[in-house]
Residue, then its C-alpha position, 0 to 999 in steps of 0.5 A: x500500500x505504501x508503494x501504491x500511495x507513493x506512485x499515486x502521489x507522483x502521478x498527482x504531482x505530474x497532473x498538477x504540473x501539467x494543469x499549471x502549464x495549461x493554466x499558464x497558457x490560458x487553457x484551463x478549460x481544455x485541461x479539465x475536459x481532457x483530464x478524464x482521458x488522461x487519467x483513464x476515467x473517461x471512455x477511451x476514444x470518445x472525443x465528441x463531447x470534448x470537441x463540442x464543448x470546445x467548438x473544435x473538430x474531433x481530430x483537434x481533440x485527438x492531437x491535443x490529447x496526444x500532446x497532453x499525454x506526451x507532456x505528462x510522460x515528460x513531466x513524470x520522467x522529470x519528477x522521477x529524475x529529480x530523485x535518482x542519480x542516473x538514467x538506469x535508476x530512472x528507468x528502474x524507478x519508472x518500472x517500479x512506479x508502473x508495477x506499484x500501480x498495477x498491483x491489486x489493492 
């Protein structure tokens, strides 16, 4: 449970940093609409509602989501990198994080 709590805490920090980046660009609404897709709480591939809310084509939502996911991964790697000393340790720690999240509760 401790490891899972740690992993969830790191994920939340990454989400918070990503949100801050969106807010700084004046795109908080976009972030809030994309968040369920980023966290896996939304139905995968259902971009229609987001597109309608933002008044943009679904294809634009797919691109926005792809970019947000990529940036989320970058932030996550940065957070972990701050706590380790080498690239190898970074990869190990990321693997540990994923394992902690995949363990049944």
